A tleap script that builds the chain and sets N, CA, C and O, in Angstrom:
source leaprc.protein.ff14SB
mol = sequence {
  NLEU TRP GLY CYS GLU GLY SER PRO PHE VAL
  ARG LEU VAL ARG GLU ALA LEU CYS CYS LEU
  GLU LEU PRO TYR VAL LEU ARG ASN VAL PRO
  HIE GLY GLU VAL LYS ASN ARG THR GLU PHE
  ARG GLU LYS TYR GLY HIE LEU LEU SER THR
  ALA ARG ASN ALA VAL GLY ALA VAL GLN MET
  PRO PHE LEU ARG ASP PRO ASN THR GLY MET
  ASP ILE CLEU
}
set mol.1.N position { 5.969 -0.222 2.019 }
set mol.1.CA position { 4.609 -0.259 2.536 }
set mol.1.C position { 3.872 0.951 2.006 }
set mol.1.O position { 4.275 2.087 2.257 }
set mol.2.N position { 2.814 0.722 1.285 }
set mol.2.CA position { 1.964 1.788 0.779 }
set mol.2.C position { 0.727 1.851 1.656 }
set mol.2.O position { 0.124 0.818 1.949 }
set mol.3.N position { 0.342 3.047 2.078 }
set mol.3.CA position { -0.867 3.182 2.867 }
set mol.3.C position { -1.084 4.585 3.361 }
set mol.3.O position { -0.223 5.455 3.229 }
set mol.4.N position { -2.246 4.789 3.931 }
set mol.4.CA position { -2.608 6.068 4.530 }
set mol.4.C position { -2.153 6.033 5.986 }
set mol.4.O position { -2.520 5.129 6.737 }
set mol.5.N position { -1.363 7.012 6.375 }
set mol.5.CA position { -0.727 6.991 7.694 }
set mol.5.C position { -1.732 6.848 8.838 }
set mol.5.O position { -1.425 6.214 9.848 }
set mol.6.N position { -2.917 7.421 8.697 }
set mol.6.CA position { -3.911 7.368 9.763 }
set mol.6.C position { -4.763 6.111 9.778 }
set mol.6.O position { -5.586 5.943 10.677 }
set mol.7.N position { -4.590 5.235 8.820 }
set mol.7.CA position { -5.416 4.031 8.712 }
set mol.7.C position { -5.096 3.036 9.829 }
set mol.7.O position { -3.927 2.750 10.091 }
set mol.8.N position { -6.139 2.504 10.490 }
set mol.8.CA position { -5.885 1.501 11.529 }
set mol.8.C position { -5.313 0.206 10.945 }
set mol.8.O position { -4.591 -0.512 11.636 }
set mol.9.N position { -5.621 -0.097 9.699 }
set mol.9.CA position { -5.104 -1.305 9.059 }
set mol.9.C position { -3.614 -1.163 8.757 }
set mol.9.O position { -2.840 -2.103 8.938 }
set mol.10.N position { -3.226 0.020 8.298 }
set mol.10.CA position { -1.811 0.290 8.030 }
set mol.10.C position { -1.034 0.298 9.341 }
set mol.10.O position { 0.099 -0.179 9.399 }
set mol.11.N position { -1.641 0.838 10.387 }
set mol.11.CA position { -0.978 0.880 11.693 }
set mol.11.C position { -0.640 -0.524 12.178 }
set mol.11.O position { 0.446 -0.748 12.713 }
set mol.12.N position { -1.559 -1.474 11.996 }
set mol.12.CA position { -1.300 -2.861 12.411 }
set mol.12.C position { -0.098 -3.446 11.670 }
set mol.12.O position { 0.729 -4.133 12.270 }
set mol.13.N position { -0.004 -3.179 10.383 }
set mol.13.CA position { 1.125 -3.687 9.598 }
set mol.13.C position { 2.416 -3.019 10.055 }
set mol.13.O position { 3.440 -3.686 10.207 }
set mol.14.N position { 2.373 -1.702 10.277 }
set mol.14.CA position { 3.569 -0.984 10.731 }
set mol.14.C position { 4.035 -1.502 12.088 }
set mol.14.O position { 5.234 -1.679 12.307 }
set mol.15.N position { 3.086 -1.748 13.005 }
set mol.15.CA position { 3.445 -2.277 14.324 }
set mol.15.C position { 4.078 -3.659 14.203 }
set mol.15.O position { 5.051 -3.958 14.897 }
set mol.16.N position { 3.534 -4.502 13.329 }
set mol.16.CA position { 4.096 -5.844 13.141 }
set mol.16.C position { 5.516 -5.760 12.581 }
set mol.16.O position { 6.404 -6.488 13.025 }
set mol.17.N position { 5.729 -4.877 11.610 }
set mol.17.CA position { 7.070 -4.718 11.041 }
set mol.17.C position { 8.052 -4.217 12.094 }
set mol.17.O position { 9.201 -4.657 12.138 }
set mol.18.N position { 7.597 -3.295 12.944 }
set mol.18.CA position { 8.467 -2.770 14.005 }
set mol.18.C position { 8.782 -3.846 15.041 }
set mol.18.O position { 9.923 -3.958 15.488 }
set mol.19.N position { 7.776 -4.640 15.428 }
set mol.19.CA position { 8.002 -5.713 16.408 }
set mol.19.C position { 9.009 -6.734 15.882 }
set mol.19.O position { 9.810 -7.277 16.642 }
set mol.20.N position { 8.958 -6.985 14.591 }
set mol.20.CA position { 9.892 -7.931 13.975 }
set mol.20.C position { 11.222 -7.277 13.611 }
set mol.20.O position { 12.129 -7.934 13.100 }
set mol.21.N position { 11.324 -5.978 13.881 }
set mol.21.CA position { 12.525 -5.189 13.581 }
set mol.21.C position { 12.915 -5.283 12.112 }
set mol.21.O position { 14.092 -5.388 11.766 }
set mol.22.N position { 11.893 -5.242 11.254 }
set mol.22.CA position { 12.120 -5.256 9.814 }
set mol.22.C position { 12.103 -3.822 9.295 }
set mol.22.O position { 11.146 -3.089 9.547 }
set mol.23.N position { 13.131 -3.415 8.584 }
set mol.23.CA position { 13.127 -2.052 8.038 }
set mol.23.C position { 12.102 -1.942 6.906 }
set mol.23.O position { 11.888 -2.895 6.156 }
set mol.24.N position { 11.479 -0.780 6.794 }
set mol.24.CA position { 10.505 -0.554 5.730 }
set mol.24.C position { 10.456 0.929 5.395 }
set mol.24.O position { 10.892 1.776 6.174 }
set mol.25.N position { 9.926 1.215 4.239 }
set mol.25.CA position { 9.705 2.593 3.799 }
set mol.25.C position { 8.203 2.768 3.644 }
set mol.25.O position { 7.557 1.994 2.938 }
set mol.26.N position { 7.646 3.778 4.297 }
set mol.26.CA position { 6.213 4.050 4.195 }
set mol.26.C position { 5.978 5.045 3.077 }
set mol.26.O position { 6.499 6.160 3.106 }
set mol.27.N position { 5.191 4.641 2.089 }
set mol.27.CA position { 4.764 5.549 1.025 }
set mol.27.C position { 3.365 5.998 1.408 }
set mol.27.O position { 2.395 5.270 1.199 }
set mol.28.N position { 3.261 7.182 1.962 }
set mol.28.CA position { 1.987 7.703 2.434 }
set mol.28.C position { 1.107 8.102 1.251 }
set mol.28.O position { 1.528 8.857 0.375 }
set mol.29.N position { -0.120 7.581 1.241 }
set mol.29.CA position { -1.083 7.868 0.184 }
set mol.29.C position { -2.370 8.350 0.849 }
set mol.29.O position { -3.297 7.560 1.031 }
set mol.30.N position { -2.445 9.639 1.216 }
set mol.30.CA position { -3.637 10.144 1.896 }
set mol.30.C position { -4.869 10.115 0.989 }
set mol.30.O position { -4.756 10.095 -0.236 }
set mol.31.N position { -6.038 10.113 1.612 }
set mol.31.CA position { -7.295 10.152 0.860 }
set mol.31.C position { -7.348 11.430 0.039 }
set mol.31.O position { -7.080 12.517 0.550 }
set mol.32.N position { -7.693 11.296 -1.230 }
set mol.32.CA position { -7.824 12.443 -2.107 }
set mol.32.C position { -6.530 12.911 -2.747 }
set mol.32.O position { -6.558 13.797 -3.602 }
set mol.33.N position { -5.402 12.346 -2.360 }
set mol.33.CA position { -4.106 12.744 -2.910 }
set mol.33.C position { -3.941 12.080 -4.281 }
set mol.33.O position { -4.188 10.883 -4.423 }
set mol.34.N position { -3.531 12.839 -5.271 }
set mol.34.CA position { -3.525 12.338 -6.642 }
set mol.34.C position { -2.193 11.713 -7.051 }
set mol.34.O position { -2.190 10.627 -7.630 }
set mol.35.N position { -1.077 12.353 -6.775 }
set mol.35.CA position { 0.223 11.925 -7.301 }
set mol.35.C position { 0.579 10.491 -6.897 }
set mol.35.O position { 0.839 9.654 -7.761 }
set mol.36.N position { 0.593 10.203 -5.596 }
set mol.36.CA position { 0.979 8.861 -5.144 }
set mol.36.C position { -0.060 7.813 -5.509 }
set mol.36.O position { 0.292 6.666 -5.787 }
set mol.37.N position { -1.350 8.194 -5.513 }
set mol.37.CA position { -2.383 7.237 -5.904 }
set mol.37.C position { -2.237 6.854 -7.377 }
set mol.37.O position { -2.417 5.692 -7.741 }
set mol.38.N position { -1.912 7.830 -8.216 }
set mol.38.CA position { -1.697 7.550 -9.634 }
set mol.38.C position { -0.483 6.646 -9.814 }
set mol.38.O position { -0.524 5.694 -10.593 }
set mol.39.N position { 0.592 6.943 -9.095 }
set mol.39.CA position { 1.798 6.111 -9.167 }
set mol.39.C position { 1.500 4.685 -8.707 }
set mol.39.O position { 1.961 3.723 -9.321 }
set mol.40.N position { 0.728 4.550 -7.626 }
set mol.40.CA position { 0.367 3.228 -7.118 }
set mol.40.C position { -0.429 2.454 -8.166 }
set mol.40.O position { -0.137 1.288 -8.433 }
set mol.41.N position { -1.442 3.105 -8.765 }
set mol.41.CA position { -2.266 2.419 -9.768 }
set mol.41.C position { -1.440 2.010 -10.987 }
set mol.41.O position { -1.673 0.945 -11.559 }
set mol.42.N position { -0.473 2.848 -11.394 }
set mol.42.CA position { 0.368 2.502 -12.542 }
set mol.42.C position { 1.244 1.287 -12.250 }
set mol.42.O position { 1.430 0.431 -13.115 }
set mol.43.N position { 1.784 1.211 -11.030 }
set mol.43.CA position { 2.687 0.108 -10.677 }
set mol.43.C position { 1.954 -1.169 -10.295 }
set mol.43.O position { 2.360 -2.262 -10.687 }
set mol.44.N position { 0.866 -1.031 -9.523 }
set mol.44.CA position { 0.243 -2.210 -8.918 }
set mol.44.C position { -1.245 -2.353 -9.223 }
set mol.44.O position { -1.917 -3.190 -8.619 }
set mol.45.N position { -1.765 -1.561 -10.138 }
set mol.45.CA position { -3.186 -1.622 -10.474 }
set mol.45.C position { -3.624 -2.985 -10.982 }
set mol.45.O position { -4.773 -3.383 -10.790 }
set mol.46.N position { -2.712 -3.703 -11.630 }
set mol.46.CA position { -3.050 -5.030 -12.153 }
set mol.46.C position { -3.352 -6.032 -11.034 }
set mol.46.O position { -3.945 -7.078 -11.292 }
set mol.47.N position { -2.958 -5.730 -9.812 }
set mol.47.CA position { -3.215 -6.631 -8.682 }
set mol.47.C position { -4.577 -6.380 -8.036 }
set mol.47.O position { -5.052 -7.195 -7.246 }
set mol.48.N position { -5.204 -5.251 -8.372 }
set mol.48.CA position { -6.483 -4.885 -7.773 }
set mol.48.C position { -7.636 -5.524 -8.540 }
set mol.48.O position { -7.476 -5.953 -9.682 }
set mol.49.N position { -8.795 -5.581 -7.896 }
set mol.49.CA position { -9.966 -6.156 -8.542 }
set mol.49.C position { -10.440 -5.254 -9.680 }
set mol.49.O position { -10.101 -4.072 -9.736 }
set mol.50.N position { -11.219 -5.825 -10.574 }
set mol.50.CA position { -11.761 -5.069 -11.699 }
set mol.50.C position { -12.629 -3.918 -11.212 }
set mol.50.O position { -12.591 -2.826 -11.779 }
set mol.51.N position { -13.413 -4.158 -10.161 }
set mol.51.CA position { -14.285 -3.109 -9.625 }
set mol.51.C position { -13.468 -1.938 -9.087 }
set mol.51.O position { -13.815 -0.783 -9.334 }
set mol.52.N position { -12.397 -2.214 -8.361 }
set mol.52.CA position { -11.551 -1.136 -7.832 }
set mol.52.C position { -10.881 -0.363 -8.966 }
set mol.52.O position { -10.800 0.864 -8.916 }
set mol.53.N position { -10.412 -1.059 -9.968 }
set mol.53.CA position { -9.786 -0.384 -11.107 }
set mol.53.C position { -10.788 0.467 -11.874 }
set mol.53.O position { -10.441 1.543 -12.361 }
set mol.54.N position { -12.025 -0.004 -11.986 }
set mol.54.CA position { -13.044 0.731 -12.740 }
set mol.54.C position { -13.349 2.088 -12.115 }
set mol.54.O position { -13.594 3.059 -12.831 }
set mol.55.N position { -13.335 2.159 -10.787 }
set mol.55.CA position { -13.648 3.433 -10.117 }
set mol.55.C position { -12.398 4.179 -9.683 }
set mol.55.O position { -12.496 5.263 -9.108 }
set mol.56.N position { -11.223 3.616 -9.948 }
set mol.56.CA position { -9.976 4.293 -9.591 }
set mol.56.C position { -9.620 4.197 -8.123 }
set mol.56.O position { -8.852 5.014 -7.615 }
set mol.57.N position { -10.172 3.204 -7.433 }
set mol.57.CA position { -9.895 3.033 -6.004 }
set mol.57.C position { -8.616 2.215 -5.809 }
set mol.57.O position { -8.225 1.427 -6.670 }
set mol.58.N position { -7.987 2.419 -4.673 }
set mol.58.CA position { -6.807 1.637 -4.314 }
set mol.58.C position { -7.099 0.879 -3.027 }
set mol.58.O position { -8.023 1.227 -2.292 }
set mol.59.N position { -6.318 -0.148 -2.757 }
set mol.59.CA position { -6.497 -0.940 -1.543 }
set mol.59.C position { -5.237 -0.831 -0.702 }
set mol.59.O position { -4.136 -1.130 -1.166 }
set mol.60.N position { -5.413 -0.401 0.534 }
set mol.60.CA position { -4.290 -0.218 1.444 }
set mol.60.C position { -4.559 -1.001 2.721 }
set mol.60.O position { -5.727 -1.151 3.079 }
set mol.61.N position { -3.586 -1.497 3.412 }
set mol.61.CA position { -2.163 -1.395 3.143 }
set mol.61.C position { -1.735 -2.351 2.032 }
set mol.61.O position { -2.380 -3.367 1.771 }
set mol.62.N position { -0.648 -1.998 1.402 }
set mol.62.CA position { -0.047 -2.815 0.356 }
set mol.62.C position { 1.429 -2.921 0.689 }
set mol.62.O position { 2.121 -1.908 0.795 }
set mol.63.N position { 1.908 -4.132 0.854 }
set mol.63.CA position { 3.301 -4.358 1.233 }
set mol.63.C position { 4.013 -5.083 0.101 }
set mol.63.O position { 3.549 -6.116 -0.383 }
set mol.64.N position { 5.139 -4.532 -0.310 }
set mol.64.CA position { 5.959 -5.162 -1.350 }
set mol.64.C position { 7.297 -5.515 -0.738 }
set mol.64.O position { 7.990 -4.655 -0.195 }
set mol.65.N position { 7.662 -6.802 -0.829 }
set mol.65.CA position { 8.952 -7.264 -0.326 }
set mol.65.C position { 9.960 -7.216 -1.470 }
set mol.65.O position { 9.869 -8.018 -2.399 }
set mol.66.N position { 10.921 -6.288 -1.422 }
set mol.66.CA position { 11.874 -6.176 -2.527 }
set mol.66.C position { 12.832 -7.364 -2.620 }
set mol.66.O position { 13.419 -7.596 -3.678 }
set mol.67.N position { 12.999 -8.114 -1.541 }
set mol.67.CA position { 13.913 -9.262 -1.554 }
set mol.67.C position { 13.332 -10.450 -2.311 }
set mol.67.O position { 14.051 -11.167 -3.008 }
set mol.68.N position { 12.031 -10.650 -2.168 }
set mol.68.CA position { 11.391 -11.793 -2.817 }
set mol.68.C position { 10.512 -11.389 -3.990 }
set mol.68.O position { 10.131 -12.233 -4.801 }
set mol.69.N position { 10.186 -10.095 -4.085 }
set mol.69.CA position { 9.281 -9.625 -5.129 }
set mol.69.C position { 7.832 -9.923 -4.815 }
set mol.69.O position { 6.973 -9.783 -5.685 }
set mol.70.N position { 7.538 -10.335 -3.580 }
set mol.70.CA position { 6.181 -10.682 -3.183 }
set mol.70.C position { 5.372 -9.421 -2.884 }
set mol.70.O position { 5.852 -8.512 -2.206 }
set mol.71.N position { 4.139 -9.377 -3.396 }
set mol.71.CA position { 3.219 -8.270 -3.157 }
set mol.71.C position { 2.073 -8.771 -2.297 }
set mol.71.O position { 1.449 -9.785 -2.613 }
set mol.72.N position { 1.793 -8.055 -1.199 }
set mol.72.CA position { 0.754 -8.478 -0.264 }
set mol.72.C position { -0.255 -7.355 -0.098 }
set mol.72.O position { 0.098 -6.251 0.319 }
set mol.73.N position { -1.518 -7.637 -0.428 }
set mol.73.CA position { -2.602 -6.678 -0.228 }
set mol.73.C position { -3.282 -6.938 1.084 }
set mol.73.O position { -4.227 -6.233 1.439 }
savepdb mol mol.pdb
quit
């Protein structure tokens, strides 16, 4: 799970994963943080809209299921 820890949208996803007792790893990407945002764009930038890629924005939460390879924005 990629997201900003304080985001209400990420919190909803985290709560759902906890209720379902699904293990997950949170990759925290705070606003203004460069390293993880760059890594996210390199790995998953192709899934973002052209407008988001043009300005270097990311969309959170982003959930990747390693068992199925499914990516959910």
